[in-house]
N, C-alpha and C positions, 0 to 999 in steps of 0.2 A: 737384141735378145735372140737366143737360139730359136730358129723357126720350127714349125711343126714337123717338117721333113727330117731335120736333124734329130729331134726328139724321137720320131718314129724309128729312125735308124738304130737308136740306142735300145729299142725294144728287143733287138736281136741278141744283145749281150747283157742280160740282167745280172747284177751281182747279188745272187740270192743267198749264197752261203760260201764260206771258206773253210779249208782244212789244210793248215800249214803245220805239220807235225813238228818241224824243227824250230818253230818260232817261239814256242813256250807252251805253258799250260793254258788250254782254251776254256773260256766260258762264253757261251752264246747268249746274248740278251735278245730283246725283241727286235732291235735294229742293228746293234753292233756286235761283232765278234771280237772278244777281248783275249789277248794272249799275254800272259805274265811270265817274265823271264826270272831266272835265279838271281840276277843282280839288281832287282828292284825296279825294273822298267815294265811298262805295259804298252802293248800295241793295240790300239783301237781301230778296227776296220769297220768303217761305216758302210753297210750294205745298202742295197736298194729296197730292202724289206720295208713294208709299211704296216704299222699296227693301228688298230682302231678298236674301241671298246675292249681294250686289254687283250686283243687277239692279233696275231700276225695274219694278215689277210691277203698277202701277195706282194708284188713289187711294183715300183714306179720307175720309169726310165730316168737315169741320171740322178736319182734322188740322193744317193749316197754322196756323190760329188757336190751337189748343191748344199746339202747339210753341212758337210765339212768346210766348204768354202765360206759359208755364212758364219758358222761357229768360229772359225779361225779369225775372221774379221772382228767379232766381238771379243774373243780372247785377247787379241792385240789391243783393242780399244780400252779394255777394262783391266789390264794387268796391274795398274797402279791402284785400282779400286778393290780388287779381290784377287788373292793369289790363285793361280790355276795350275793345272797338271801338265801343260804342254812342254815338251822338250824340242821336238822337231816335227816337220811334215814331209816325210819321204815320198809320198804318193798322194794323188788326188783323193783317195779314199782312206788314207792311213794317217793316224797321229801316233807318234812315239811320245809316251807320257811317263811321268812318275807314277809308280804303282801306289794307289791310295786305298785305304779301307773305307768303303762307302758308309755313310750314315744310313740307318735303316728308316729313312724318311725322305719324302720329296717335298721341297719347299715350293708350294704353289702360291702365286700372287695373282689376284684378280682385281681388275679395275672396272669391270662391267659385269652385269648379271646376264649370263648367256650360257649356251652349251646344250648338248643333247645326250651326253653320257650319264650313267647312273651317279657319277661323282660330281656332276656339274652343279653349280650354285642355282641355275635356273630350274633344273629338274627338281631340286629340293623345294624351291620357292613355289613352283607350280603345284606341288603336293600339299601346300598349305603350311609348310614349316617356315618359321621366322627366326630361327637360330641356326647358324651354319658355322661349324668349326669354332663355336664360342662367340660368334659375332651376332648381335641383334640386328635384324633387318627390318626396315620400315615397311608399312603397308603401301600398296599402290604402285609398286615398281612394275615397269613394263619390260618385256624381254629385250635384251640388247641395250638397256639403259645404263648410263654411267653411274657408278656408285659414288657416294659422297667422298670416299677416299679409298685407295687400294687396300685390300684385305689380304692378310697372310692366312691361307687355308691349307695347311699341310695335309699330306696323305700318307698312309702306309705304303710300303713297297711290296706288292703281292708277287709271289712266284709267277713265272711265265705261265699264262693260261688262267691265272687267278684274277680277281678284281681288286683294284686299289680301293681303299676306304678313306674318305675325308674325315679327319679327326681334329679336335682342338688340341692346343698345347697341353692342357691338363690331362686329356685322355692319352696322349702319346707318352707323357712322362709317367703316368700311372702304369702304362703297359710295360715300362722298363726297357723299351727298345732304343732309347736315346737318353743321354743325360741332359739335365737342365742347362749346363754350361755349353755343351755342344749345340743343343737346339737354339739357344739364344744367340750364340755367335753366328750360326748359319742363318738365322732369321735376319739378323742385322745386315749381313752381306747380301742376302736375297733382296731386301728392300732397297738397299743402295744400288744394286745392279738394275732393279726394275725402274727406279727413278731415272737412272742414266739412260736406259733403253727407251723409256717414254719420251724423254727430251730429244734423243737422236731421231726416233721414228717420227715425231711431230715435225721436225725440220725437213724430213723426207716425204711428208704427205701421207704418212701412215699412222694408224692408231695401234699401239701395243696393248692389246685387250687383256690378255693374261698369259702366264707362262709358268713353267716349272723349272726348278734348279735342283741339281744333285751336288752334294758335297761329300768329301772324303778326307781322311787324315793320312798324311804321308808318314814315312818311317820316323821322321823327327817330330811327329805330332802336330805339324802345321795343317790347319784346315784349308782346303783348297776346293774351288769349284771345279767339277769334273764333268765329263760326258759332253755336254753341249751348252750353248747359251743362245737364246733368242732365235732359234731356227723355226722354219715353218712346221716342224714336227713337234717342238716343245712349246710353241706359242701360237696365239691367234693374232693375226694382223688384219685390220680393215682399212679400206681406202677412206681417208679423212674427208675428202671433198664431197662424197655422196652420202656420208653417214647420217646427217640430220634429215635429209630428204627421205631416205629409206626408213629411218626410224619413225618419222611422222606418218608414213604410208603403211606402217605395220609390216614392212618387209625385212628380209635379212640383209645385213650390210654386205658390201663387196669384200670377199675374203680371199686371202692369199696363204692358205695353210691347209691342213688335212681335214678341216671342217667340210670342205667340198666333198671329200670321199665319205666322211661320216654321214653326211646328209644323203648321199646316193644310197648307202647301205640302209640307213634308217627308213628311207622311202620304200625300200623293198622288205621291210619288216625285220631287218637284222640289227640287233643291239647288243651282240656279244654272245648270245647263246644259240646253239644249233649249228647246222651246216653254214659255211661261209659262202655267200653268193659269188659267182665269177664276176670280176670287174672287167667290163669291156675295154678294149684297147683305146677307144676314143676317150673314155673317162680317165684312163691311166695317163694318156698323153696330155689331156687338159689339166689334170692335177699337176703333172710335171711342169707344164707351162706356168702355172700359178706359182709354184715353188720358185722357179727361175725368176719370174717377175719380182717376187718378194726379195730374193737375194740381190738382184741388181738395184732395186730401189733402196735397199738398206745400205749396200756397200757403195753405191754411186759409180759402179764400174761394170762393164760387160762381163757376163759369165761365159767363159770359153770352155766348153766341155772337152774332155778327152774321150774319143770314141773307140780307142783300142779295146780289145777284149780284156776285161779287167783282171781276171785271174793270172794270166801269164805276165801282164804288166806289173802287177803287185809283186809277183815272184821275182821279176827282174830288179825292180826298184829296192826291194828289201834284200837282194842278193841271196836268195834262198836256193839257187841252183836250178 
């Protein structure tokens, strides 16, 4: 695994933002800069930005490369299970994809009751609520406990800076943001992807706790999974070997995702509102190390980072002059 010194070296060249005017029409998301071309392609540049509590809170070294490497592994592994948008990978931070019109909903699948955000199932349960996204929850659940079966708990897609809202299928259909046919097709793909991810992670000593998927329709009306699959940004991963012991002791599981950063911020009183606290370099480095460990555990291969200054490298690899 990339050692701490390599990760610290990457602190000098964070990929915080891109501006490639000749690449296409730009739309900046929380983590990815998207450029759409006139001929129906989209370049997704995965930056090092990290979001938490629906806010962009800074950067983590090498995060963009780790996310893309992990996601490409899953795209390759699941291509016969769910159509995806990938055409090519011209750079460690860039995917060339089919342009798709995203569905206005995130398909969130949860297998455990956990979380610290306002949309998390544990936050709602702690407040005494026993119905979550249309699902009836039993009494007596403990934080981080496994649910009887994975639950589909979709959420709205808030504009950048806004807060996503967890909603039931009925609420989403009543809002008119998605059709029943599109919702049900995406839901079926999401559950199939999650079951596949659970099995693979179990074989690798990890627990796939929960995740979110995004779907879009291409120019021919084909529904495709877009953005990313089962990365430390979109998913929670716990170490399986220590899970039961930590659960019995009332502690948090060993995590390999951005929950580490969320907890750091929550411990300092930040849950999405007000000024964003500065994240120390040692926390950023440790978070990156966890991302890399998750990536290597999932893929079964070493993650070899590219430490070149990313902006000129991307410009070269995309032949932007």
